[in-house]
C-alpha positions as CSV (number, residue, x, y, z in Angstrom):
1,X,49.4,-79.5,-17.2
2,X,48.6,-81.0,-13.8
3,X,48.3,-78.9,-10.7
4,X,48.4,-80.3,-7.1
5,X,46.7,-78.3,-4.1
6,X,45.5,-79.2,-0.6
7,X,42.2,-77.0,-1.1
8,X,40.7,-76.2,-4.5
9,X,38.0,-73.6,-5.0
10,X,35.8,-73.7,-7.9
11,X,34.7,-70.2,-8.4
12,X,36.3,-66.7,-8.0
13,X,33.9,-64.5,-6.3
14,X,33.4,-63.2,-2.8
15,X,32.6,-66.9,-1.6
16,X,35.8,-68.2,-3.0
17,X,37.7,-65.1,-1.4
18,X,36.4,-65.8,2.1
19,X,36.9,-69.5,1.8
20,X,40.7,-68.8,0.9
21,X,41.5,-66.6,3.5
22,X,39.7,-68.8,6.0
23,X,41.8,-71.5,5.1
24,X,44.8,-69.6,5.3
25,X,44.1,-68.2,9.0
26,X,43.6,-72.1,9.9
27,X,46.4,-73.9,7.9
28,X,49.2,-71.2,7.1
29,X,51.1,-73.7,5.0
30,X,48.1,-74.7,3.0
31,X,48.5,-74.9,-1.1
32,X,45.3,-73.0,-2.2
33,X,43.9,-72.2,-5.2
34,X,41.0,-70.6,-6.8
35,X,39.7,-71.2,-10.5
36,X,37.2,-68.5,-12.1
37,X,35.9,-68.2,-15.4
38,X,36.1,-64.3,-15.1
39,X,39.5,-62.9,-16.0
40,X,39.4,-60.6,-12.8
41,X,40.5,-61.5,-9.2
42,X,37.7,-61.8,-6.7
43,X,36.1,-58.4,-6.2
44,X,33.1,-56.9,-3.9
45,X,29.9,-57.3,-5.9
46,X,27.2,-55.1,-4.2
47,X,29.1,-51.9,-5.1
48,X,28.1,-52.6,-8.9
49,X,24.6,-51.5,-8.2
50,X,25.3,-49.0,-5.3
51,X,28.5,-47.5,-4.3
52,X,30.3,-47.2,-7.6
53,X,27.5,-45.1,-8.7
54,X,27.2,-42.7,-5.7
55,X,31.0,-42.0,-5.1
56,X,32.3,-42.5,-8.7
57,X,35.2,-44.6,-7.4
58,X,37.5,-46.5,-9.8
59,X,36.4,-50.2,-10.5
60,X,39.8,-51.2,-9.0
61,X,38.5,-50.2,-5.6
62,X,36.2,-53.3,-5.3
63,X,39.2,-55.6,-5.5
64,X,39.4,-58.1,-2.7
65,X,43.0,-58.8,-2.6
66,X,42.9,-62.4,-2.7
67,X,46.3,-63.1,-3.8
68,X,47.5,-61.4,-0.8
69,X,46.3,-64.6,1.1
70,X,48.7,-66.7,-0.5
71,X,46.4,-68.3,-3.0
72,X,46.9,-69.2,-6.5
73,X,44.4,-67.8,-9.1
74,X,43.5,-69.4,-12.1
75,X,41.7,-66.8,-13.9
76,X,40.0,-67.0,-17.3
77,X,39.6,-70.7,-16.7
78,X,36.1,-73.0,-16.3
79,X,36.1,-76.2,-14.6
80,X,34.1,-78.3,-16.9
81,X,34.8,-81.8,-15.3
82,X,35.0,-83.4,-11.8
83,X,36.4,-86.6,-11.1
84,X,35.2,-87.3,-7.3
85,X,37.2,-90.6,-7.1
86,X,40.4,-89.3,-8.5
87,X,40.0,-86.2,-6.3
88,X,40.6,-84.3,-9.8
89,X,39.2,-81.5,-11.7
90,X,39.5,-80.5,-15.4
91,X,39.4,-77.1,-16.9
92,X,38.3,-75.9,-20.4
93,X,41.9,-75.6,-21.4
94,X,42.8,-79.5,-20.5
95,X,44.6,-78.5,-17.4
96,X,44.0,-81.1,-14.4
97,X,43.9,-80.1,-10.7
98,X,44.2,-82.7,-7.8
99,X,42.8,-81.8,-4.7
100,X,42.6,-82.9,-1.1
101,X,39.5,-81.0,-0.5
102,X,37.4,-79.1,-2.6
103,X,34.8,-76.4,-2.6
104,X,32.2,-75.7,-5.1
105,X,31.6,-71.8,-5.1
106,X,30.3,-71.5,-8.7
107,X,27.7,-68.7,-8.1
108,X,24.7,-68.1,-10.4
109,X,24.1,-66.7,-13.7
110,X,21.6,-64.1,-14.9
111,X,18.3,-65.1,-16.5
112,X,18.6,-63.9,-20.0
113,X,16.3,-62.3,-22.6
114,X,15.4,-63.9,-25.9
115,X,17.9,-61.6,-27.7
116,X,21.4,-60.1,-27.1
117,X,23.7,-57.2,-28.3
118,X,26.4,-54.9,-27.0
119,X,23.7,-52.5,-25.7
120,X,21.7,-55.3,-23.8
121,X,23.3,-55.8,-20.3
122,X,22.5,-58.9,-18.3
123,X,23.5,-57.2,-15.1
124,X,26.0,-59.3,-12.9
125,X,29.7,-58.6,-13.3
126,X,32.1,-55.7,-13.1
127,X,32.5,-55.9,-17.0
128,X,28.6,-55.4,-17.0
129,X,29.1,-52.4,-14.6
130,X,31.8,-50.8,-17.0
131,X,29.8,-51.5,-20.0
132,X,26.4,-49.7,-18.6
133,X,28.8,-46.9,-17.1
134,X,29.8,-46.2,-21.0
135,X,25.9,-45.6,-21.9
136,X,24.7,-44.0,-18.6
137,X,25.0,-40.4,-19.6
138,X,23.0,-37.4,-18.6
139,X,19.9,-37.8,-20.7
140,X,20.4,-41.3,-22.3
141,X,17.2,-43.3,-22.5
142,X,17.8,-46.4,-20.7
143,X,15.4,-49.4,-20.2
144,X,15.5,-51.5,-16.7
145,X,13.8,-54.8,-17.1
146,X,12.6,-55.9,-13.5
147,X,11.5,-54.3,-10.3
148,X,13.0,-56.6,-8.0
149,X,16.5,-56.3,-5.8
150,X,18.9,-55.7,-8.5
151,X,16.2,-53.7,-11.0
152,X,15.2,-51.2,-8.4
153,X,18.8,-50.4,-7.5
154,X,20.1,-50.1,-10.9
155,X,17.1,-47.8,-11.7
156,X,17.8,-45.6,-8.8
157,X,21.6,-45.3,-9.6
158,X,21.0,-44.5,-13.4
159,X,18.4,-41.8,-12.4
160,X,20.7,-40.3,-9.9
161,X,23.2,-39.9,-13.0
162,X,20.7,-37.9,-15.1
163,X,19.5,-41.1,-17.3
164,X,15.9,-41.2,-18.7
165,X,15.0,-44.3,-17.1
166,X,11.9,-46.6,-17.6
167,X,11.2,-49.8,-15.7
168,X,9.7,-52.4,-17.3
169,X,8.1,-55.4,-15.3
170,X,5.2,-57.6,-15.2
171,X,4.2,-57.3,-11.5
172,X,1.8,-54.8,-10.0
173,X,4.7,-52.5,-8.4
174,X,8.3,-52.1,-7.4
175,X,8.9,-54.8,-5.1
176,X,5.5,-56.5,-5.4
177,X,5.2,-59.9,-3.6
178,X,8.2,-58.9,-1.3
179,X,6.8,-55.7,0.4
180,X,3.3,-55.0,1.6
181,X,1.2,-53.4,-1.0
182,X,0.9,-50.1,0.2
183,X,4.8,-49.8,0.8
184,X,5.0,-51.1,-2.9
185,X,2.6,-48.3,-4.1
186,X,4.5,-45.7,-2.1
187,X,7.8,-46.7,-3.9
188,X,6.2,-46.3,-7.2
189,X,5.1,-42.7,-6.5
190,X,8.5,-42.2,-5.0
191,X,10.4,-43.4,-8.1
192,X,8.1,-41.3,-10.4
193,X,8.5,-38.0,-8.4
194,X,12.6,-38.7,-9.3
195,X,12.0,-39.1,-12.9
196,X,11.5,-42.7,-13.4
197,X,9.0,-44.0,-15.8
198,X,7.3,-47.1,-14.5
199,X,5.6,-49.8,-17.1
200,X,4.0,-52.1,-14.7
201,X,2.3,-55.4,-16.0
202,X,4.3,-55.8,-19.2
203,X,6.8,-58.1,-20.3
204,X,9.6,-58.0,-22.9
205,X,8.5,-60.2,-25.4
206,X,11.3,-59.5,-28.2
207,X,13.9,-57.0,-29.2
208,X,16.9,-56.0,-31.6
209,X,20.0,-54.2,-30.7
210,X,21.0,-52.5,-34.3
211,X,24.2,-51.3,-32.7
212,X,22.9,-47.4,-32.4
213,X,20.1,-48.6,-30.0
214,X,17.8,-51.4,-28.9
215,X,14.2,-51.7,-30.0
216,X,11.7,-53.5,-27.4
217,X,8.7,-55.2,-28.4
218,X,6.5,-55.7,-25.2
219,X,3.4,-57.8,-24.4
220,X,1.0,-55.4,-24.5
221,X,1.6,-54.7,-28.5
222,X,3.5,-51.7,-27.8
223,X,7.4,-50.8,-28.6
224,X,9.8,-48.8,-27.6
225,X,13.8,-47.7,-28.5
226,X,16.4,-47.2,-26.0
227,X,20.0,-46.3,-25.9
228,X,20.6,-49.3,-23.6
229,X,18.7,-52.1,-22.0
230,X,19.6,-53.5,-18.6
231,X,18.3,-56.9,-17.3
232,X,17.6,-57.8,-13.6
233,X,15.7,-60.7,-13.6
234,X,17.1,-62.9,-11.1
235,X,19.6,-65.6,-11.6
236,X,19.9,-69.2,-11.8
237,X,22.6,-71.3,-9.6
238,X,25.2,-72.8,-11.7
239,X,24.8,-76.4,-10.6
240,X,25.8,-78.3,-13.8
241,X,29.5,-79.3,-12.7
242,X,27.8,-80.8,-9.7
243,X,25.0,-82.5,-11.1
244,X,27.5,-83.8,-13.6
245,X,29.9,-85.2,-11.1
246,X,26.6,-87.1,-9.1
247,X,26.1,-84.7,-6.4
248,X,22.5,-83.9,-5.1
249,X,20.8,-80.8,-6.7
250,X,17.8,-79.1,-5.5
251,X,17.3,-75.5,-6.4
252,X,21.3,-75.3,-5.5
253,X,23.8,-78.0,-4.6
254,X,22.4,-79.8,-1.7
255,X,24.8,-79.4,1.7
256,X,24.5,-80.3,5.2
257,X,24.9,-78.0,8.1
258,X,28.5,-78.1,7.7
259,X,28.2,-77.1,3.9
260,X,29.3,-80.6,2.9
261,X,27.9,-82.5,-0.2
262,X,27.3,-86.2,0.1
263,X,31.2,-86.4,-0.9
264,X,32.6,-85.7,2.6
265,X,35.8,-84.1,0.6
266,X,33.3,-81.6,-1.6
267,X,31.8,-78.5,-0.1
268,X,29.6,-75.9,-1.7
269,X,28.8,-72.3,-0.5
270,X,27.3,-69.2,-1.5
271,X,24.7,-68.5,-4.3
272,X,24.8,-72.0,-5.4
273,X,24.3,-74.0,-2.1
274,X,21.0,-75.2,-0.8
275,X,21.8,-75.4,3.1
276,X,19.5,-76.3,6.0
277,X,18.6,-73.0,7.9
278,X,18.0,-73.8,11.4
279,X,16.2,-70.8,12.5
280,X,13.5,-71.2,9.7
281,X,13.6,-75.0,9.9
282,X,14.0,-75.4,6.1
283,X,16.3,-75.2,3.3
284,X,17.5,-71.8,2.0
285,X,19.7,-70.8,-1.0
286,X,20.6,-67.2,-0.5
287,X,21.8,-64.8,-3.3
288,X,23.4,-62.0,-1.2
289,X,26.6,-60.5,0.2
290,X,26.2,-61.6,3.7
291,X,25.7,-65.3,2.9
292,X,28.5,-65.4,0.3
293,X,31.1,-64.1,2.5
294,X,29.8,-65.9,5.9
295,X,29.3,-69.1,4.0
296,X,32.6,-69.4,2.2
297,X,34.4,-68.2,5.6
298,X,32.4,-71.3,7.3
299,X,33.2,-73.6,4.5
300,X,37.0,-72.6,4.3
301,X,37.1,-73.2,8.3
302,X,35.5,-76.6,8.2
303,X,37.5,-77.7,5.2
304,X,40.4,-77.1,7.4
305,X,39.2,-78.9,10.3
306,X,36.9,-76.9,12.2
307,X,33.7,-78.9,13.3
308,X,31.2,-76.4,13.4
309,X,27.5,-76.1,11.7
310,X,26.6,-73.1,10.1
311,X,23.7,-71.6,11.9
312,X,23.7,-68.0,10.8
313,X,20.3,-66.6,9.1
314,X,21.7,-64.4,6.3
315,X,20.5,-61.0,5.8
316,X,20.5,-58.8,2.8
317,X,20.4,-54.9,2.3
318,X,19.4,-52.3,-0.5
319,X,19.8,-48.6,-1.4
320,X,17.0,-46.8,-3.1
321,X,17.7,-43.3,-3.5
322,X,17.8,-41.8,-0.1
323,X,16.1,-44.8,1.3
324,X,17.6,-47.9,2.6
325,X,16.8,-51.3,4.2
326,X,18.1,-54.5,6.0
327,X,16.2,-57.6,6.0
328,X,16.3,-61.0,7.5
329,X,14.5,-64.2,6.8
330,X,11.5,-64.4,4.5
331,X,10.1,-61.5,2.8
332,X,6.7,-62.7,1.2
333,X,3.6,-60.8,1.2
334,X,1.5,-64.1,1.0
335,X,2.4,-64.2,4.9
336,X,0.7,-62.3,7.5
337,X,2.1,-59.2,7.3
338,X,2.3,-56.9,10.4
339,X,3.4,-53.2,9.9
340,X,5.1,-50.7,12.4
341,X,5.8,-47.3,11.0
342,X,7.3,-44.4,12.7
343,X,7.2,-42.3,9.7
344,X,5.0,-44.3,7.3
345,X,6.7,-45.8,4.5
346,X,10.2,-43.7,5.8
347,X,11.0,-45.3,8.7
348,X,9.7,-48.9,10.2
349,X,9.5,-52.6,10.7
350,X,7.7,-55.0,8.8
351,X,7.1,-58.5,10.3
352,X,6.3,-61.4,8.2
353,X,4.5,-64.2,10.4
354,X,3.3,-67.7,9.4
355,X,1.4,-70.0,11.9
356,X,2.4,-67.2,14.4
357,X,6.0,-67.7,13.8
358,X,7.9,-64.7,12.9
359,X,9.7,-65.8,9.4
360,X,10.9,-62.7,8.2
361,X,11.7,-58.9,9.3
362,X,12.2,-55.7,7.0
363,X,13.9,-53.0,8.8
364,X,12.9,-49.9,6.4
365,X,15.5,-47.1,7.5
366,X,15.8,-48.8,10.7
367,X,19.6,-49.7,11.5
368,X,21.4,-51.8,13.9
369,X,18.6,-54.3,14.5
370,X,19.8,-57.5,12.3
371,X,21.0,-59.4,15.3
372,X,17.5,-58.7,17.3
373,X,15.7,-59.7,14.1
374,X,17.6,-62.8,13.8
375,X,16.8,-63.6,17.5
376,X,13.1,-62.7,16.9
377,X,13.0,-65.2,13.9
378,X,14.8,-67.9,15.9
379,X,12.3,-67.5,18.9
380,X,9.8,-70.4,19.0
381,X,7.0,-68.4,20.8
382,X,3.7,-67.7,18.8
383,X,3.3,-64.2,18.2
384,X,0.0,-62.2,16.7
385,X,0.1,-58.5,15.3
386,X,-0.4,-57.2,19.0
387,X,2.5,-58.9,20.5
388,X,5.2,-58.3,17.7
389,X,4.4,-54.8,17.0
390,X,7.0,-52.9,18.9
391,X,9.4,-55.6,19.3
392,X,11.7,-53.8,17.2
393,X,13.7,-51.4,17.3
394,X,15.7,-52.8,20.3
395,X,17.5,-49.7,21.6
396,X,21.0,-50.2,23.5
């Protein structure tokens, strides 16, 4: 079967949803289609590790209502070939899609453990969330592998449901490498006080799901058995389709300031896109909600004729029990770190400087300061610990 569309979006996540709606706002009569490998229509991803655990809302509450935009959804299909000269894509069922302009919003895939099984969940999708909820009963022993963004959120959510959670990770502490060491140490104590067992400095080297539980083998020679295992090991951008079509790939699909690839009719946005970030003067690939939605919306507008660069510096946020934060830019404790605490490790701002320029800002239980943090990062003036400390929060 052959389909004809003005705009074809490969992927059916938050980026695709935002792009479809932006195209419709700019070109009301356009024929728009999304092709996505999941059988589900686009949905919000952040609630999978946050709000759905707190509020016990039904899974259907995360649906984004993409179909209401008038876009056609081809779900449970994967685009496997792209012929740029013919302006045609082919899916895994043999259907062909002709397009005028195309957006690659193929997202990313979770890094995987060297073994699998029904009780081993590489956390990424709504189906993963539903699978984990089946095992997340009070008293269930659950291992969370990884102590980064997803691992720390999932561990907190599981603990609030009464699970006996063990975090296994190779680093020194929760968020190590991203947070200042003293803040990471505080988080370790904070999680332990809430019943979470931490096993730092270990890697999972093997395992087996026998149907009733999961046996793990660790790098220190020990092992343990759990009712379920959740892997939060980061993700890898899905660039295979772009690379096979001859598009430039370098830690993501390479795009210009308008999110265009070298092919003027092919765009990329969201987790998979490597874009020039003007405020930081470097290329970035961002895996968080704000970038997914913002870049998708921008790509949709440009595809429909807008002539605007994408200049937004994305931010991300997290909830960790009763703590939370928003962050902008680069969080890397190898930079010059300046801490400003109103209440030590409960409320404050952390600045990350490189050669006198602010490269990142962590707003720890400080809210409403994202735009001010963006301005500070974009500011070309040099700063040191004395001059930057106290710049935020900026109160109205």
